[in-house]
N, C-alpha and C positions, 0 to 999 in steps of 0.2 A: 464472512459474513453476507447473509442474503438479503434481498430486494425490500422484505418487510420490517425488516430490523432498521434498516437504514433513513427509510418511511416515518417509521416508527419515533426513530430519535428525531429526527426533525421535526414532525409536528408535535413532538414533547418541548421541541427546543423553542417554535413558534410560541409555547404560551399557552395551547391546547392540551391538558391534561386527562387524555386519552387513557385506558387501560388496557384496548386492545383492538388489533388491527387484521384487518383480512382481505385479501387482495385473489376476487374472481379470477377474471380472465387478465393477463399481466396487458395485454391491448386494448381494453377495456375498462378506464376510470371510472365510470358508472357502474362496477360491479366493486370497486374499491369501497370497503365500510369500515369505520371506527365503532369501538365502545366505549362509552356508551351512543347509541345512536343520537342523543340529541348535540351529540358535537358537530354531529357530521357537517354542518353548515360552517362554522369554525376552522375543522382542519380541511374542507374542499381547498382554499387556494392553496393551502399545500402539497396536498394529491396533485391538483390541476397544473402546478409547476412542476414536479417532480419529474426527473428526466432520467429513464432506466439507463439508455447508453453512457450518458452522461455519470451517472453514478455507477456503474459497472467500471467504467473507465476510471474514477476516482480509487475505488477501493483496491483496482488491479495493481495501481501505481505504488499505494501503501503496500501492498506484497512486495511489487519490487524493492522499494525502499528497505522494508522489513528484510528481506533477503541479503540486498545490497551490505546493510551494516552486518547482518552476520560475517559474512564474507571477512569487513572490516576488521570486526572486532577477532577473529581468528588469527588473522596474519597482524595482530598489536605487534605482536612478538619480534618483528622482523626489522622492527623502527628502533628498538629501545636501545640504548650506549651499553646494555649486556649482550648484545645478538650476536651467536657464532659466527653469524654470516660477513661475508669480506667485504668491504666498499660495493663491488660489482655488485652483487647479490643484493644487497641493500639499498641499491641503486634501482636495480629491477624492480623489486619490493616495491620499492616507491611510486615506481611509475604504473605500475597494477594498480596500487592503491588511489592513485587520482585519477585513475578512468574511470575504478569504482565509483568513486567519489561523483564525477561528474555523465555520470547513466541518467541521469533526470534532466539534464540540460541539453545533450547528448543524442539521444535517441527519442523520437517521437510516438512510437508503440508500445506501450508497457505489454503487448501481449506477442511481441518480435524482440525481444532484447538481446542483445549479441552480447554476451558476457567474456570478457576477457578472460584469457588461460593467465594462470597466476605462474609465474616465474619455476623453472627449474630450480630446485634445493639440494644443492650438493649436503649440507650440513642437516641433518633434523632438526625440528625445532625442541626444544627441552622439554623433558618429560615432569 
């Protein structure tokens, strides 16, 4: 999602019913305008408080959680009662999945995630 979409959503969420948004220079908020222009004054406090680095970081954390959730989903089969894995393999996958779940708490930079390596599996997943 780009910055304009994020800001547009925040302005509308603040109750200002704009229909368009233009960002001129990203480092000069005086060039950021809304349509209709009659709502510029109402939208300006949201524009002034909009923090691009914080928004980009929040979006990156969303991307990290999405990728983490996908990895958890594709490894769900390793934890079922009917898994073809032996006990040690189930335990290894359980540890891997716990590490995945803890990524947002255990890592501080969403741009430099150290992803855990999935355990080696002797038995392939069911087809």
